[in-house]
C-alpha positions in Angstrom: 0.9 -6.2 -1.0 -1.7 -4.0 -3.0 -4.9 -2.7 -2.3 -7.0 0.5 -1.6 -5.9 3.1 0.8 -6.9 2.0 4.3 -7.0 -1.8 3.3 -4.2 -2.6 5.7 -1.4 -3.1 3.4 1.3 -1.9 5.7 -0.1 -3.8 8.8 -0.4 -7.2 6.9 2.9 -6.7 5.1 4.7 -6.2 8.4 3.1 -9.1 10.1 3.8 -11.4 7.2 7.6 -10.2 6.8 8.0 -10.6 10.5 6.3 -14.2 10.5 8.3 -15.1 7.4 11.6 -13.5 8.6 11.8 -11.2 5.5 12.6 -7.6 4.8 9.8 -5.3 4.4 9.7 -2.1 2.4 6.8 0.4 2.5 6.6 2.2 -0.6 5.1 5.3 1.0 8.4 5.7 3.3 10.5 5.9 0.3 8.3 8.2 -1.7 7.3 10.8 0.8 10.5 12.6 1.8 10.8 15.3 4.4 8.1 17.5 4.2 6.0 15.5 2.2 8.1 16.3 -0.9 7.8 13.2 -3.4 11.1 11.4 -4.2 11.6 12.0 -8.0 10.5 8.9 -9.9 14.1 7.9 -11.3 15.4 7.7 -7.7 12.2 6.2 -6.5 12.7 3.4 -9.1 16.2 2.9 -8.3 15.6 2.4 -4.6 12.7 0.0 -5.2 14.8 -1.9 -7.7 17.7 -2.2 -5.3 15.4 -3.6 -2.5 13.7 -6.0 -4.8 17.0 -7.4 -6.2 17.2 -9.7 -3.2 15.8 -13.1 -3.5 13.0 -12.8 -0.9 11.2 -9.8 0.4 7.7 -8.3 1.0 6.8 -4.8 -0.6 3.5 -2.8 0.3 2.0 -0.1 -1.8 0.4 0.7 -5.2 2.3 3.3 -6.9 1.6 2.1 -10.3 1.7 5.6 -11.9 5.5 6.2 -10.7 7.1 3.5 -12.5 7.8 0.9 -9.6 5.0 -1.6 -10.4 6.9 -2.8 -13.5 9.9 -3.3 -11.2 7.9 -4.9 -8.4 5.6 -7.2 -9.9 7.6 -9.2 -12.5 9.8 -10.1 -9.5 7.2 -11.1 -7.1 6.1 -14.8 -6.8 3.1 -13.8 -4.9 0.6 -10.7 -5.1 -1.5 -10.2 -2.2 -4.5 -8.0 -2.8 -6.3 -6.4 0.0 -9.7 -5.9 -1.7 -12.0 -5.0 1.2 -15.0 -3.1 0.8 -15.1 0.9 0.6 -17.0 1.3 3.8 -14.2 -0.9 5.4 -11.2 0.9 4.0 -12.5 4.2 4.5 -13.5 3.7 8.0 -10.0 2.4 8.6 -8.6 5.5 7.1 -10.5 7.7 9.3 -9.5 5.7 12.5 -5.9 5.6 11.3 -5.8 9.4 10.4 -7.5 10.6 13.6 -5.0 8.5 15.6 -2.0 9.7 13.8 -3.3 13.2 14.2 -4.1 13.0 17.8 -0.7 11.3 18.7 1.4 13.3 16.3 2.9 10.0 15.2 5.9 10.4 13.0 5.1 8.4 9.6 8.2 8.6 7.6 11.1 11.1 7.1 9.8 13.5 9.9 6.3 13.7 8.3 3.1 13.7 10.4 -0.5 13.4 9.5 -1.5 16.8 7.9 -4.5 18.6 9.2 -5.9 18.9 5.5 -7.0 15.3 5.9 -9.7 16.6 7.9 -10.9 19.7 5.8 -9.7 19.8 2.4 -12.1 18.9 -0.2 -9.2 18.0 -2.6 -8.5 14.3 -2.5 -4.9 14.9 -3.3 -4.7 16.6 0.2 -7.1 14.6 2.1 -6.4 10.9 2.5 -9.9 10.2 3.8 -11.6 11.7 0.6 -8.8 9.8 -1.4 -9.7 6.5 0.0 -13.3 7.2 -0.7 -13.1 8.4 -4.1 -10.3 6.2 -5.6 -11.6 2.8 -4.2 -13.7 1.9 -7.2 -10.9 3.0 -9.9 -8.3 1.1 -7.8 -10.3 -2.2 -7.8 -11.1 -1.7 -11.5 -7.4 -1.5 -12.3 -6.3 -4.4 -10.3 -9.2 -6.4 -11.8 -7.7 -5.4 -15.3 -4.3 -6.7 -14.2 -5.7 -9.7 -13.0 -7.5 -10.7 -16.2 -4.8 -9.4 -18.6 -2.4 -11.8 -17.2 0.0 -9.3 -15.7 0.5 -11.6 -12.6 0.2 -14.9 -14.2 3.7 -15.8 -13.3 2.7 -15.3 -9.6 0.2 -16.8 -7.0 -2.4 -14.1 -6.5 -4.1 -13.9 -3.2 -7.3 -11.5 -3.1 -8.6 -11.0 0.2 -12.1 -9.6 0.4 -12.8 -9.7 4.1 -11.2 -9.0 7.4 -11.7 -12.8 8.0 -9.6 -13.4 4.8 -6.9 -11.1 5.9 -6.6 -12.8 9.5 -6.6 -16.2 7.8 -3.6 -15.1 5.6 -1.4 -14.3 8.5 -2.4 -17.5 10.4 -1.6 -19.8 7.4 2.1 -18.4 6.9 
């Protein structure tokens, strides 16, 4: 399950995993250790390698720059790309971030939504800006992978609308 921030990767991955009776791994939950400290790339890769060594699974997240895409993608028989419009994903990130901040929901490993998501002008510290500014680059990156045959061994399901996403979970 890949796509821009706010595309619904985790929600859809959990729903599909539940419907199919498969284990699900949210890459954010492994990468972001307590205090938002990133897991070192070697250990991150090892944990993902161990999980995807099973016959069937669902993984959600991008992390192409941390050395796990080359572990996950060759083992995947299906790649689901949530390719929703930038306004849609950004709006979903705003709603999600606001809800998490107001409820103080624990995300992973004791982490909660940082307040910098509301005022920092640095996309590295503000997931709302990250979603907005990285959307186009994320789409172009996945279009290149689709064109260059990275996923030729797998079924690629590219979902471009909320209706497409909803239809996926009703067909499984």
